[in-house]
C-alpha positions as MATLAB code, in Angstrom:
seq = 'XXXXXXXXXXXXXXXXXXXXXXXXXXXXXXXXXXXXXXXXXXXXXXXXXXXXXXXXXXXXXXXXXXXXXXXXXXXXXXXXXXXXXXXXXXXXXXXXXXXXXXXXXXXXXXXXXX';
ca = [
      -0.006   -0.004    0.000;
       1.322    3.425   -0.976;
       2.016    5.923    1.768;
      -0.385    8.836    1.228;
       2.260   11.259    2.554;
       4.202   10.671   -0.628;
       1.375   12.401   -2.474;
       1.697   15.556   -0.393;
       3.456   18.663   -1.500;
       4.617   21.302    0.888;
       4.051   24.950   -0.050;
       4.899   28.109    1.884;
       3.993   31.755    1.513;
       5.276   34.780    3.365;
       3.893   38.270    3.842;
       4.878   41.319    5.837;
       3.066   41.673    9.159;
       1.676   44.980   10.360;
       3.873   46.738   12.890;
       2.877   46.909   16.520;
       1.641   43.339   16.938;
       3.503   40.633   18.862;
       4.126   38.413   15.845;
       5.800   41.266   13.892;
       8.134   41.937   16.846;
       9.252   38.299   16.677;
       9.159   37.515   12.982;
       8.585   40.621   10.850;
       6.790   38.418    8.296;
       4.250   35.673    8.638;
       4.923   32.327    7.187;
       1.994   30.126    6.146;
       2.869   26.531    5.380;
       0.450   24.051    3.855;
       0.838   20.354    3.153;
      -1.441   19.712    0.123;
      -2.588   16.429   -1.380;
      -1.087   16.475   -4.881;
      -4.078   14.718   -6.528;
      -6.986   16.508   -4.862;
      -5.595   19.907   -3.811;
      -6.909   19.270   -0.301;
      -5.020   21.000    2.512;
      -3.937   18.149    4.841;
      -1.941   20.163    7.347;
      -1.459   23.859    8.020;
       0.731   25.981   10.162;
       1.789   29.602   10.455;
       4.170   31.772   12.485;
       1.616   33.643   14.601;
       2.755   34.362   18.153;
       0.104   32.417   20.031;
      -0.868   28.777   19.894;
      -4.573   29.748   19.886;
      -4.063   31.823   16.688;
      -1.895   29.185   14.985;
      -4.399   26.426   15.825;
      -7.286   28.542   14.614;
      -5.764   29.272   11.275;
      -4.898   25.578   10.854;
      -8.396   24.454   11.791;
     -10.063   26.760    9.234;
      -7.721   25.690    6.413;
      -7.344   21.896    6.890;
      -9.806   19.978    4.739;
     -10.353   22.858    2.252;
      -9.069   22.978   -1.295;
      -6.163   25.210   -2.340;
      -7.707   25.157   -5.841;
     -10.420   27.504   -4.534;
      -8.422   30.418   -3.050;
     -11.423   32.722   -2.921;
     -13.105   30.297   -0.508;
      -9.961   30.277    1.658;
      -9.873   34.096    1.681;
     -13.521   34.280    2.668;
     -13.118   31.854    5.545;
     -10.099   33.752    6.887;
     -11.848   37.104    6.417;
     -14.929   35.871    8.294;
     -13.397   33.903   11.140;
     -10.022   35.565   11.812;
     -10.331   39.013   13.285;
      -6.669   39.498   14.320;
      -4.337   42.164   13.052;
      -2.489   39.744   10.849;
      -5.544   38.979    8.645;
      -4.246   40.714    5.532;
      -0.871   39.133    5.803;
      -2.389   35.647    6.160;
      -4.573   36.227    3.073;
      -1.580   37.459    1.110;
       0.449   34.357    2.099;
      -2.423   32.104    1.044;
      -2.608   33.826   -2.337;
       1.120   33.337   -2.775;
       0.752   29.640   -1.927;
      -2.082   29.353   -4.465;
       0.117   30.912   -7.199;
       2.894   28.451   -6.347;
       0.400   25.543   -6.332;
      -0.982   26.577   -9.755;
       2.515   26.830  -11.176;
       3.368   23.402   -9.783;
       0.284   21.853  -11.284;
       1.069   23.414  -14.629;
       4.584   22.017  -14.513;
       6.130   25.464  -14.198;
       7.540   25.163  -10.678;
      11.336   25.533  -10.634;
      13.359   22.409   -9.962;
      16.768   22.794   -8.406;
      18.142   19.292   -9.113;
      17.711   19.052  -12.905;
];
């Protein structure tokens, strides 16, 4: 039986955080990392570099199970359910990940070993 983790692709997106919030004092940018099922586009795992576990867990819980192939839906769920100061940065990072995912699916993602 094939290990389903072999069908996962890791994508990351980064965006500048607003000044004056705890996360920006620690990181300056937010990193959003998604493990995505290559065949379905389903987000299997999610993490981000927010300062508190509650915020990180919330972002993960609203993204896991959703499809990266529908970025507008992801943006809507973040906009509706995340009312923290890093909202715009999270949305920007998700859009960057979507662009990387689309390039990957189209065979345009850069490869460093060829």
